[in-house]
N, CA and C of each residue as an Amber inpcrd file, in Angstrom:
protein
   594
 140.7440000 -93.3770000  68.5910000 140.7640000 -92.0560000  69.1800000
 140.4530000 -90.9780000  68.1500000 141.1300000 -90.9940000  67.0040000
 140.8970000 -89.9690000  65.9940000 139.5310000 -90.1170000  65.3430000
 139.0410000 -91.3580000  65.1760000 137.7390000 -91.5470000  64.5400000
 136.6310000 -90.9840000  65.4250000 136.7680000 -91.0860000  66.7550000
 135.7780000 -90.5020000  67.6540000 135.7700000 -88.9870000  67.5070000
 136.9370000 -88.3950000  67.3560000 137.0390000 -86.9460000  67.1680000
 136.3730000 -86.5340000  65.8640000 136.5770000 -87.3070000  64.7960000
 135.9480000 -86.9830000  63.5230000 134.4300000 -87.0960000  63.6170000
 133.9270000 -88.0930000  64.3580000 132.4830000 -88.2290000  64.5240000
 131.8890000 -87.0040000  65.2010000 132.6310000 -86.3610000  66.0890000
 132.1720000 -85.1180000  66.7200000 132.0310000 -84.0330000  65.6590000
 132.9700000 -83.9910000  64.7100000 132.9000000 -82.9930000  63.6420000
 131.6460000 -83.2080000  62.8070000 131.3790000 -84.4500000  62.4140000
 130.1830000 -84.7460000  61.6120000 128.9420000 -84.2620000  62.3420000
 128.8520000 -84.5620000  63.6330000 127.6670000 -84.1800000  64.4020000
 127.6080000 -82.6770000  64.6280000 128.7100000 -81.9610000  64.4100000
 128.7350000 -80.5230000  64.6480000 128.4540000 -79.7070000  63.3970000
 128.2830000 -80.3550000  62.2560000 127.8680000 -79.6370000  61.0510000
 126.3620000 -79.4640000  61.1470000 125.9410000 -78.2310000  61.2620000
 124.5180000 -77.9140000  61.4120000 123.9970000 -77.3450000  60.1050000
 122.6760000 -77.3200000  59.9620000 122.1220000 -76.7790000  58.7280000
 120.7720000 -76.1210000  58.9650000 120.4020000 -75.3230000  57.9850000
 119.1020000 -74.6410000  57.9620000 118.2740000 -75.1410000  56.7860000
 118.4520000 -76.3850000  56.4090000 117.8040000 -76.9170000  55.2160000
 116.2870000 -76.9500000  55.3290000 115.7760000 -77.4190000  56.4500000
 114.3270000 -77.5360000  56.6000000 113.6500000 -76.1700000  56.4630000
 114.2230000 -75.1830000  57.1090000 113.6790000 -73.8250000  57.0540000
 113.6820000 -73.2950000  55.6140000 114.8060000 -73.4620000  54.9220000
 114.9170000 -72.9810000  53.5360000 113.9830000 -73.7470000  52.6120000
 113.8690000 -75.0420000  52.8090000 113.0080000 -75.8780000  51.9660000
 111.5370000 -75.5030000  52.1510000 111.1230000 -75.3530000  53.4060000
 109.7290000 -75.0020000  53.6940000 109.3930000 -73.5990000  53.2010000
 110.3690000 -72.6890000  53.2500000 110.1480000 -71.3340000  52.7580000
 109.7470000 -71.3490000  51.2900000 110.2940000 -72.3140000  50.5420000
 109.9860000 -72.4260000  49.1150000 108.8290000 -73.3870000  48.8380000
 108.2910000 -74.0090000  49.8880000 107.1700000 -74.9300000  49.7300000
 107.5460000 -76.2330000  49.0510000 108.7890000 -76.6780000  49.2240000
 109.2500000 -77.9200000  48.6040000 109.2120000 -79.0690000  49.6020000
 108.9590000 -80.2550000  49.0880000 109.0250000 -81.4510000  49.9370000
 110.4590000 -81.9700000  49.9510000 110.7510000 -82.8440000  50.9070000
 112.0750000 -83.4600000  50.9540000 112.3370000 -84.2510000  49.6830000
 111.3140000 -84.9440000  49.1930000 111.4600000 -85.7460000  47.9790000
 111.7480000 -84.8670000  46.7660000 111.0880000 -83.7210000  46.6640000
 111.3240000 -82.8180000  45.5330000 112.7690000 -82.3200000  45.5150000
 113.2790000 -81.9680000  46.6760000 114.6750000 -81.5120000  46.7490000
 115.6090000 -82.6660000  46.3820000 115.3620000 -83.8430000  46.9510000
 116.2210000 -85.0060000  46.6890000 116.2670000 -85.3340000  45.2030000
 115.1060000 -85.3830000  44.5460000 115.0510000 -85.7040000  43.1200000
 115.7930000 -84.6440000  42.3100000 115.6030000 -83.3780000  42.6450000
 116.2780000 -82.2960000  41.9220000 117.7920000 -82.3550000  42.0780000
 118.2360000 -82.7860000  43.2480000 119.6710000 -82.8760000  43.5210000
 120.2710000 -84.1370000  42.8980000 119.4490000 -85.1930000  42.7640000
 119.9420000 -86.4430000  42.2100000 120.3930000 -87.4260000  43.2720000
 119.7850000 -87.3120000  44.4660000 120.0820000 -88.2590000  45.5460000
 118.7650000 -88.8780000  46.0090000 118.8510000 -89.9020000  46.8280000
 117.6270000 -90.5230000  47.3260000 116.9870000 -89.6450000  48.4000000
 115.7060000 -89.8510000  48.6070000 114.9940000 -89.1180000  49.6500000
 115.6260000 -89.4180000  51.0130000 116.0030000 -90.6800000  51.2310000
 116.6210000 -91.0660000  52.5020000 117.9360000 -90.3350000  52.7250000
 118.7180000 -90.1910000  51.6580000 119.9920000 -89.4780000  51.7840000
 119.7390000 -88.0130000  52.1260000 118.7520000 -87.4030000  51.4640000
 118.4570000 -85.9980000  51.7630000 117.9690000 -85.8380000  53.2000000
 117.1040000 -86.7340000  53.6400000 116.5930000 -86.6560000  55.0160000
 117.7470000 -86.7630000  56.0090000 118.7010000 -87.6750000  55.7590000
 119.8620000 -87.8160000  56.6480000 120.6560000 -86.5180000  56.7100000
 120.7990000 -85.8490000  55.5700000 121.5240000 -84.5690000  55.5450000
 120.7400000 -83.5200000  56.3140000 119.4360000 -83.4260000  56.0460000
 118.6120000 -82.4140000  56.6990000 118.5650000 -82.6100000  58.2150000
 118.5710000 -83.8670000  58.6640000 118.5500000 -84.1530000  60.1010000
 119.9300000 -84.0550000  60.7480000 120.9690000 -83.8160000  59.9460000
 122.3130000 -83.6850000  60.4940000 122.9950000 -85.0060000  60.7670000
 122.4760000 -86.0930000  60.2070000 123.0820000 -87.4150000  60.4010000
 124.1510000 -87.7070000  59.3570000 124.1870000 -86.8850000  58.3150000
 125.1790000 -87.0430000  57.2440000 125.5860000 -85.6550000  56.7660000
 126.7800000 -85.5730000  56.2280000 127.2950000 -84.3220000  55.6740000
 127.4190000 -84.5280000  54.1690000 126.8360000 -83.6360000  53.3670000
 126.8800000 -83.8350000  51.9130000 128.2600000 -83.5460000  51.3370000
 128.5070000 -84.1250000  50.1650000 129.7190000 -83.7750000  49.4260000
 129.5810000 -82.3290000  48.9670000 130.6660000 -81.7530000  48.5240000
 130.6290000 -80.3810000  48.0180000 129.6550000 -80.2640000  46.8550000
 129.6910000 -81.2120000  45.9510000 128.8130000 -81.1770000  44.7810000
 127.3460000 -81.2080000  45.2010000 126.9890000 -82.0900000  46.1190000
 125.6030000 -82.1870000  46.5800000 125.2020000 -80.9120000  47.3190000
 126.0860000 -80.3880000  48.1590000 125.7760000 -79.1500000  48.8890000
 125.5310000 -77.9920000  47.9190000 126.3410000 -77.8970000  46.8720000
 126.1560000 -76.8310000  45.8810000 124.8190000 -76.9800000  45.1480000
 124.4560000 -78.2110000  44.8120000 123.1720000 -78.4490000  44.1470000
 122.0090000 -78.0960000  45.0730000 122.1220000 -78.4690000  46.3510000
 121.0720000 -78.1300000  47.3130000 120.9430000 -76.6140000  47.4220000
 122.0700000 -75.9270000  47.4950000 122.0550000 -74.4710000  47.5780000
 121.3650000 -73.8440000  46.3790000 121.6320000 -74.3760000  45.1930000
 121.0190000 -73.8470000  43.9750000 119.5060000 -74.0680000  43.9940000
 119.0900000 -75.2600000  44.3740000 117.6570000 -75.5820000  44.3890000
 116.9180000 -74.7710000  45.4540000 117.5710000 -74.5470000  46.5980000
 116.9340000 -73.7990000  47.6870000 117.2020000 -72.2950000  47.5900000
 117.8210000 -71.8680000  46.4690000 118.0920000 -70.4440000  46.2240000
 118.8120000 -69.8030000  47.4080000 119.8230000 -70.4980000  47.9010000
 120.5400000 -70.0300000  49.0860000 122.0340000 -70.2240000  48.9200000
 122.8050000 -69.3900000  49.5950000 124.2460000 -69.5660000  49.6520000
 124.5480000 -70.7490000  50.5710000 125.6270000 -71.4420000  50.2720000
 126.0230000 -72.5970000  51.0850000 126.2130000 -72.2000000  52.5410000
 126.8670000 -71.0500000  52.7810000 127.1330000 -70.6380000  54.1590000
 125.8530000 -70.2730000  54.9160000 124.7580000 -70.0330000  54.1810000
 123.4710000 -69.7910000  54.8360000 122.7600000 -71.1040000  55.1630000
 123.1430000 -72.1610000  54.4520000 122.5180000 -73.4690000  54.6700000
 123.2830000 -74.3380000  55.6600000 124.6210000 -74.2980000  55.6070000
 125.4480000 -75.1580000  56.4480000 126.4100000 -74.3190000  57.2800000
 126.6410000 -74.7500000  58.5060000 127.5940000 -74.0550000  59.3620000
 128.1530000 -75.0330000  60.3920000 129.3240000 -74.7000000  60.8870000
 129.9530000 -75.5130000  61.9330000 129.6100000 -74.9500000  63.2880000
 129.1950000 -75.8420000  64.1500000 128.9930000 -75.4490000  65.5370000
 130.3820000 -75.3150000  66.1500000 130.6710000 -74.1760000  66.7630000
 131.9830000 -73.9830000  67.3650000 132.1370000 -74.9760000  68.5010000
 133.1350000 -75.8270000  68.3860000 133.2750000 -76.9100000  69.3430000
 134.7510000 -77.1770000  69.5950000 135.1800000 -77.0200000  70.8020000
 136.5800000 -77.2500000  71.1590000 136.9720000 -78.7200000  71.0580000
 135.9780000 -79.6100000  70.9140000 136.3050000 -81.0270000  70.8270000
 137.0110000 -81.3800000  69.5240000 137.0660000 -80.4610000  68.5470000
 137.7800000 -80.7030000  67.3040000 139.2840000 -80.6760000  67.5360000
 139.7150000 -80.2230000  68.7060000 141.1310000 -80.0460000  68.9900000
 141.6240000 -81.2100000  69.8450000 142.7740000 -81.7390000  69.4630000
 143.3770000 -82.8210000  70.2260000 144.8550000 -82.5200000  70.4280000
 145.4440000 -83.1450000  71.4070000 146.8640000 -82.9950000  71.6780000
 147.5960000 -84.1510000  71.0090000 148.7200000 -83.8450000  70.3850000
 149.4920000 -84.8850000  69.7000000 150.9760000 -84.6580000  69.9440000
 151.7160000 -85.7530000  69.9420000 153.1740000 -85.6800000  70.0610000
 153.7530000 -85.3090000  68.7010000 154.6620000 -84.3400000  68.6920000
 155.2800000 -83.9070000  67.4400000 156.3300000 -84.8990000  66.9550000
 156.2980000 -85.1890000  65.6760000 157.3300000 -86.0160000  65.0620000
 158.4960000 -85.1140000  64.6900000 159.6990000 -85.5680000  64.9680000
 160.8840000 -84.8080000  64.5990000 161.0750000 -83.5750000  65.4550000
 161.9390000 -82.6880000  64.9820000 162.2530000 -81.4830000  65.7530000
 161.9640000 -80.2230000  64.9430000 160.9870000 -80.3180000  64.0610000
 160.6110000 -79.1770000  63.2240000 159.7570000 -78.2220000  64.0440000
 160.1260000 -76.9380000  64.1110000 159.2830000 -75.9860000  64.8370000
 157.9280000 -75.8570000  64.1360000 156.8850000 -75.8550000  64.9300000
 155.5290000 -75.7860000  64.3850000 154.8730000 -74.4980000  64.8540000
 154.3090000 -73.7750000  63.9070000 153.5940000 -72.5470000  64.2380000
 152.1070000 -72.7590000  63.9890000 151.2820000 -71.8640000  64.5120000
 149.8530000 -71.9350000  64.2430000 149.6240000 -71.9450000  62.7440000
 148.7370000 -72.8120000  62.3110000 148.4100000 -72.9030000  60.8930000
 149.2330000 -73.9060000  60.1230000 150.2560000 -74.5170000  60.7460000
 151.0540000 -75.5280000  60.0590000 150.1790000 -76.7420000  59.7660000
 150.2250000 -77.2060000  58.5210000 149.4650000 -78.3990000  58.1380000
 150.0960000 -79.6190000  58.7820000 149.2470000 -80.4870000  59.3340000
 149.7170000 -81.6800000  60.0300000 149.0430000 -82.9230000  59.4820000
 149.7380000 -84.0240000  59.6520000 149.1660000 -85.3260000  59.3680000
 149.1530000 -86.0750000  60.6990000 147.9640000 -86.3230000  61.2250000
 147.8450000 -87.0520000  62.4840000 147.7110000 -88.5360000  62.1890000
 148.5030000 -89.3440000  62.8740000 148.4250000 -90.7920000  62.7360000
 148.5140000 -91.4070000  64.1170000 147.8890000 -92.5540000  64.2680000
 147.9950000 -93.2810000  65.5290000 149.0630000 -94.3480000  65.3810000
 149.9990000 -94.3330000  66.3100000 151.0330000 -95.3530000  66.3730000
 150.9780000 -95.8950000  67.7840000 150.4980000 -97.1190000  67.9010000
 150.2380000 -97.6740000  69.2260000 149.1340000 -96.8720000  69.8880000
 149.3820000 -96.4300000  71.1090000 148.3740000 -95.6520000  71.8370000
 148.6220000 -94.1500000  71.7160000 149.6060000 -93.7550000  70.9240000
 149.9500000 -92.3370000  70.7810000 149.3980000 -91.7510000  69.4850000
 149.0380000 -90.4680000  69.5490000 148.7070000 -89.7240000  68.3340000
 149.9440000 -88.9090000  67.9930000 150.4590000 -89.1210000  66.7890000
 151.6680000 -88.4460000  66.3260000 151.2620000 -87.4000000  65.2890000
 151.7820000 -86.1960000  65.4390000 151.5480000 -85.1190000  64.4740000
 152.7930000 -84.9830000  63.6190000 152.6440000 -85.2240000  62.3430000
 153.7490000 -85.0920000  61.4040000 153.5530000 -83.7890000  60.6390000
 154.3510000 -82.7560000  60.9290000 154.2200000 -81.4950000  60.1860000
 154.5470000 -81.7330000  58.7160000 153.7230000 -81.2370000  57.8310000
 153.9700000 -81.4240000  56.3970000 154.8130000 -80.2710000  55.8590000
 156.0070000 -80.1530000  56.4570000 157.0190000 -79.1790000  56.0530000
 158.3700000 -79.8750000  56.1490000 159.3780000 -79.3110000  55.5470000
 160.7240000 -79.8810000  55.6540000 160.7800000 -81.3020000  55.1520000
 161.5390000 -82.1560000  55.8400000 161.7250000 -83.5480000  55.4240000
 160.4150000 -84.3220000  55.3660000 159.4750000 -83.9920000  56.2320000
 158.2170000 -84.7390000  56.2840000 157.2840000 -84.4250000  55.1180000
 157.5980000 -83.4010000  54.3390000 156.7690000 -83.0760000  53.1800000
 157.3470000 -83.6810000  51.9030000 158.5890000 -84.1720000  51.9740000
 159.2440000 -84.7400000  50.8020000 158.8300000 -86.1970000  50.6920000
 158.1100000 -86.4960000  49.6460000 157.6210000 -87.8540000  49.4740000
 157.2290000 -88.0870000  48.0280000 157.2150000 -89.3300000  47.6390000
 156.7370000 -89.6730000  46.2990000 155.2300000 -89.9090000  46.3350000
 154.6840000 -89.9810000  47.5220000 153.2480000 -90.1450000  47.7040000
 152.6700000 -88.8120000  48.1210000 151.4080000 -88.6200000  47.8250000
 150.7310000 -87.3880000  48.2230000 150.1610000 -87.6050000  49.6110000
 150.8270000 -87.0630000  50.6280000 150.3730000 -87.2050000  52.0040000
 149.4190000 -86.0680000  52.3400000 148.1830000 -86.3940000  52.5850000
 147.1720000 -85.3900000  52.8830000 147.2430000 -84.9380000  54.3280000
 147.0810000 -83.6420000  54.5340000 146.9580000 -83.1240000  55.8970000
 145.5550000 -83.4450000  56.3830000 145.4420000 -83.7870000  57.6700000
 144.1160000 -83.9850000  58.2450000 143.9300000 -83.1420000  59.5010000
 144.8710000 -82.2120000  59.7340000 144.7760000 -81.3300000  60.8960000
 145.6380000 -80.0950000  60.6620000 145.4020000 -79.0850000  61.4940000
 146.1760000 -77.8530000  61.4580000 146.5950000 -77.5280000  62.8800000
 147.8520000 -77.1300000  63.0550000 148.3460000 -76.7770000  64.3890000
 147.6330000 -75.5140000  64.8690000 147.1620000 -75.5530000  66.1150000
 146.5080000 -74.3750000  66.6810000 147.3350000 -73.7600000  67.7950000
 148.1780000 -74.5740000  68.4000000 148.9810000 -74.0730000  69.5140000
 150.0810000 -75.0780000  69.8080000 151.2820000 -74.5700000  70.0070000
 152.4020000 -75.4330000  70.3500000 152.6420000 -75.3270000  71.8490000
 152.9100000 -76.4620000  72.4930000 153.2330000 -76.4010000  73.9130000
 154.5850000 -75.7290000  74.0670000 154.8830000 -75.2220000  75.2130000
 156.1540000 -74.5440000  75.4430000 157.3500000 -75.4560000  75.2510000
 157.1480000 -76.7710000  75.3630000 158.2630000 -77.7050000  75.2610000
 158.6510000 -78.0120000  73.8290000 157.7340000 -77.7980000  72.8990000
 158.0000000 -78.1510000  71.5160000 157.8230000 -79.6290000  71.2360000
 157.4290000 -80.4020000  72.2330000 157.2480000 -81.8520000  72.0700000
 155.8170000 -82.2310000  71.7260000 154.8520000 -81.3640000  72.0370000
 153.4530000 -81.6390000  71.7260000 152.8490000 -80.4270000  71.0250000
 151.7380000 -80.6900000  70.3830000 151.0450000 -79.6360000  69.6560000
 149.5450000 -79.8480000  69.8140000 148.8000000 -78.7550000  69.8440000
 147.3470000 -78.8320000  69.7920000 146.9750000 -78.8000000  68.3190000
 146.1450000 -79.7340000  67.8960000 145.8080000 -79.8450000  66.4780000
 144.2990000 -79.8630000  66.3010000 143.8300000 -79.0590000  65.3440000
 142.4100000 -79.0370000  65.0040000 142.2070000 -79.9320000  63.7870000
 141.3760000 -80.9600000  63.9480000 141.0940000 -81.8940000  62.8740000
 140.3450000 -81.1960000  61.7470000 140.7690000 -81.4290000  60.5080000
 140.1260000 -80.7860000  59.3600000 139.4500000 -81.7750000  58.4290000
 139.7670000 -83.0410000  58.5620000 139.1460000 -84.0590000  57.7130000
 139.2330000 -85.3970000  58.4080000 138.5390000 -86.3600000  57.8690000
 138.4920000 -87.6780000  58.4770000 139.8540000 -88.3500000  58.4460000
 140.2800000 -88.8810000  59.5860000 141.5260000 -89.6290000  59.5840000
 141.3620000 -91.0460000  59.0500000 140.1390000 -91.4480000  58.7250000
 139.8640000 -92.7640000  58.1730000 140.4540000 -93.8830000  59.0310000
 140.2000000 -93.8010000  60.3180000 140.8280000 -94.7500000  61.2320000
 140.3860000 -96.1920000  61.0390000 139.2930000 -96.4300000  60.3320000
 138.8810000 -97.8040000  60.0900000 139.7650000 -98.4540000  59.0340000
 140.5500000 -97.6420000  58.3450000 141.4620000 -98.1410000  57.3290000
 142.8020000 -98.4720000  57.9880000 143.3230000 -99.6830000  57.7780000
 144.6450000 -99.9850000  58.3270000 145.6650000 -98.9870000  57.7900000
 146.5370000 -98.5160000  58.6660000 147.4990000 -97.4800000  58.3040000
 148.9100000 -97.9390000  58.6390000 149.8360000 -97.6280000  57.7520000
 151.2410000 -97.9500000  57.9690000 152.0670000 -96.7000000  57.6960000
 152.8610000 -96.2880000  58.6770000 153.7580000 -95.1430000  58.5210000
 155.1610000 -95.6910000  58.2880000 155.7330000 -95.3500000  57.1320000
 157.0550000 -95.8420000  56.7340000 157.9980000 -94.6540000  56.5750000
 159.2040000 -94.7990000  57.1260000 160.2500000 -93.7920000  56.9520000
 161.4500000 -94.4710000  56.3150000 162.0920000 -93.8180000  55.3690000
 163.2900000 -94.3770000  54.7600000 163.4250000 -93.9420000  53.3220000
 164.5720000 -94.2790000  52.7380000 164.8560000 -93.8090000  51.3940000
 165.0220000 -94.8930000  50.3570000 164.7990000 -96.1410000  50.7140000
 164.9630000 -97.2280000  49.7620000 163.9120000 -97.1180000  48.6600000
 164.3240000 -97.0820000  47.3910000 163.3600000 -96.9430000  46.2910000
 162.3240000 -98.0650000  46.2380000 162.6490000 -99.2410000  46.7790000
 161.6950000-100.3480000  46.7400000 160.4810000-100.0810000  47.6330000
 160.5700000 -99.0960000  48.5330000 159.4290000 -98.7530000  49.3890000
 158.2490000 -98.3050000  48.5250000 158.5350000 -97.6380000  47.4100000
 157.4650000 -97.1870000  46.5180000 156.6610000 -98.3640000  45.9870000
 157.3380000 -99.4420000  45.6380000 156.6610000-100.6420000  45.1320000
 155.8260000-101.2610000  46.2450000 156.4320000-101.4160000  47.4250000
 155.7240000-101.9790000  48.5670000 154.4980000-101.1290000  48.9240000
 154.6730000 -99.8200000  48.9700000 153.5770000 -98.9180000  49.3250000
 152.4370000 -99.0230000  48.3230000 152.7610000 -99.1030000  47.0380000
 151.7190000 -99.2390000  46.0080000 150.9500000-100.5390000  46.1810000
 151.6570000-101.6190000  46.4530000 151.0080000-102.9160000  46.6470000
 150.1000000-102.8930000  47.8760000 150.5670000-102.2750000  48.9510000
 149.7540000-102.1960000  50.1620000 148.5040000-101.3520000  49.9310000
 148.6550000-100.2300000  49.2250000 147.4920000 -99.3750000  48.9670000
 146.4660000-100.0850000  48.0990000 146.9110000-100.9040000  47.1600000
 145.9840000-101.6850000  46.3330000 145.1920000-102.6790000  47.1820000
 145.7360000-103.0390000  48.3140000 145.0730000-103.9910000  49.2110000
 144.3390000-103.2980000  50.3620000 144.1670000-101.9780000  50.2330000
 143.3590000-101.2530000  51.2100000 144.1010000-100.7260000  52.4250000
 145.4150000-100.7550000  52.4000000 146.2030000-100.2180000  53.5110000
 146.6080000 -98.7930000  53.1630000 146.2880000 -97.8710000  54.0540000
 146.6960000 -96.4770000  53.8490000 148.1620000 -96.3590000  54.2500000
 148.9930000 -95.8480000  53.3420000 150.4330000 -95.7650000  53.5850000
 150.8530000 -94.3060000  53.6230000 151.5740000 -93.9410000  54.6900000
 152.2200000 -92.6330000  54.7790000 153.7120000 -92.9000000  54.7240000
 154.3220000 -92.4850000  53.6470000 155.7430000 -92.7300000  53.4570000
 156.4650000 -91.3980000  53.3540000 157.4820000 -91.2310000  54.1800000
 158.3320000 -90.0520000  54.1150000 159.7530000 -90.5160000  53.8320000
 160.3320000 -89.9640000  52.7850000 161.7010000 -90.3180000  52.4370000
 162.6560000 -89.5670000  53.3510000 163.4360000 -90.3120000  54.0960000
 164.4400000 -89.7500000  54.9990000 165.7340000 -90.5240000  54.8370000
 166.8710000 -89.8900000  55.1170000 168.1280000 -90.6500000  55.1610000
 168.0240000 -91.7440000  56.2260000 168.7790000 -92.8170000  56.0590000
 168.6800000 -93.9750000  56.9560000 168.8220000 -93.6120000  58.4290000
 169.8170000 -92.8060000  58.7840000 170.0400000 -92.4500000  60.1920000
 168.8480000 -91.6880000  60.7500000 168.3230000 -90.7240000  59.9910000
 167.1670000 -89.9400000  60.4440000 165.9460000 -90.8470000  60.5970000
 165.7710000 -91.8040000  59.6900000 164.6380000 -92.7260000  59.7700000
 164.7540000 -93.6250000  60.9990000 165.9620000 -94.1230000  61.2750000
 166.1710000 -94.9870000  62.4450000 165.9160000 -94.2160000  63.7320000
 166.3630000 -92.9780000  63.7970000 166.1260000 -92.1520000  64.9880000
 164.6280000 -91.8930000  65.1880000 163.9300000 -91.5950000  64.1070000
 162.4770000 -91.3600000  64.1940000 161.7670000 -92.6350000  64.6230000
 162.1860000 -93.7720000  64.1100000 161.6100000 -95.0560000  64.4950000
 161.8450000 -95.3110000  65.9790000 163.0400000 -95.0030000  66.4570000
 163.3660000 -95.1720000  67.8900000 162.5060000 -94.2710000  68.7750000
 162.1210000 -93.1030000  68.2540000 161.2410000 -92.2050000  69.0160000
 159.7810000 -92.6270000  68.9260000 159.4840000 -93.6850000  68.1720000
 158.1180000 -94.1570000  68.0380000 157.2650000 -93.3330000  67.0870000
 157.8820000 -92.7330000  66.0660000 157.1650000 -91.8630000  65.1360000
 156.7440000 -92.5830000  63.8590000 157.0140000 -93.8760000  63.7590000
 156.6490000 -94.6380000  62.5620000 156.4880000 -96.1010000  62.9440000
 155.8560000 -96.8550000  62.0650000 155.7270000 -98.3000000  62.2720000
 156.9680000 -99.0290000  61.7640000 157.5050000 -98.5640000  60.6070000
 158.6550000 -99.2150000  59.9820000 159.5980000 -98.1750000  59.4560000
């Protein structure tokens, strides 16, 4: 579910590269060589099939004598927004950083504030709250980065220090781990609400 939403974001990054390149009389190959990428990679970016890294975008901007915001822009698209069940009972306001994870068939939004921000691991936000439902149980979230759904993910809650060792071992084996340190009772309650795998 989240990977499909991210694919919409990729397809919604638009650009004016061809226009800027032709204005300067440059070929696709000339731009690619100057940037340090393959011609195929540049063509994919110019056609909107790929989104460049920040470094590549900055190099393209320099070569095309253009500001990045003149070359790349987001198509305004409501499909970037999804509904998610809120983890815990933390009030969420517009702009709150969220971590969206899939647990079973549900998308869970973990606000990166309060207890959910306390961790020995660096938990990256991949969404921002745009609107809270009147019930406080769900939130509208705008995706800001790839949720990497092709990567196996494990959400762990608890305070046992050995979790750090387990999490490190799992990450070395390609499993994305979201670990939030919580007291045992709070972790068990969150697990009962379906907000974590373990």
